[in-house]
C-alpha positions, 0 to 999 in steps of 0.5 A: 500499499502507498503512503497516505497522509491523513489531515486532521482538519479534513475530519473536522467540520467546518465551520469549528476554526482553530488557532494557530496554535493549535492547529501547529500542535494538531498536524504535527500528529496528523502527519506522523499518520501515515502507513508505516511498519514502525509506529511513530510518537509525536507530543501535543504537549510537553507531558502529554505523548500520542502515539499513532500505530497505523496498521489495517485492523487499528484505522476504527482507534483513527477515526475515535481518536480523530473525532476525540480530538474534535471533541477535546477542542471544542469543549476543553477550556485549556486553562494552562498548558499541562493537565493533572492526571485526573483530569486528562483522565477524565476527557478521554473518558466522556470523549474517547471510551465507548459504552457497551450494552450487552442484553442478557436474555434468561431463557427460561428451562423447562422439562419438554412434555411428554408426546407419542406418535402410535409408529405401529404396528397393531401387534395381537396377542395373549398373555397370562400370568406367571402362574398361567393365568389367561385374562378373562373380559368380565362382565357380570358386574361392570366390564373389566378384566380377571385373572383365572387359569383356564383349561381345555375348550375354555381357553377361547375364553382368552382376551385377544388383545392388541397392543399399538406401539408408540414413539416418545418426542422424548427419547426414554431409558424405560421400555417401549411405549404402547396403547393395549386394545381388548376389541372393538374401541375397547382399551386399559387405560389407569386412571385415580381414584380416591388418590389410587390408581387403579387399571379400569376398560375406557371406549374411545375411537382409535382414531385420538390415539394417534397421538397420545399427549396429557390426560391421555396417556392413561392409555399409554403404558412401557412395556419391558421385557426381562430374560427372554420371555417375561413382559410387564406392564407399567403406566406411563400416567404413574410411574412405579406402578406396573398392570398385576394379577393377585395369586389368587385365582378369579381377581381383578386384574389391577395396579401395583405400586412396585414390581415387586409388590406381595402377592400381586405378579407383575411379569407376563408371558405373552403368546404373538398371533 
């Protein structure tokens, strides 16, 4: 790059007319502001040494210096040939230092809401507990599932479960999200009665279960396989509660607080159709 001389007077407003003494002192510095491989120095006063190092990345500093000198000439009334240290510091702080305000953005973090999408397929199967009791649909008083020991021709009473598979929006380490239908639009659900999670059966349109979130999570269960043959079903809405059967025959299928609850069986054997 060729040598370029920077005229401070050209950067000042035409209305400003410095006296001859100021022009001489300023021009001393302006003559030194040129492209050079070495730093240059000049003295405005006997106690002020102004060093200008013009590198391509320091053009902004030169502009700031011109603006600061311009302001100083227009606003500062020099009463003597020397500034005190405090006066000099205040002058540069008032005329040269730029204030930057960095906004602080507070991002509210929260756990993303669970959302489940049906991905299929629908798998049909029979299940029985560890004592070989099968699930049977009972309509004597209320519609409910019971665990009953069946033999021979009575095996036809078994409930054919329709197991629908889902994908969670938030990845989980626990089992596969599924819904359990028992034919038609009847599905197993886990709701709360007097503060206690209970297993029930509800009528619901299959289309309403394509996307599940919020209170509809009562229809979802986490299927976990242990070993190669035993499967457990944990409620998605009331985590820590499992579908379970009693050791006693012909008892209602319900929810158990823990997987190892006494007098309850929470592991089942699945027979895929």
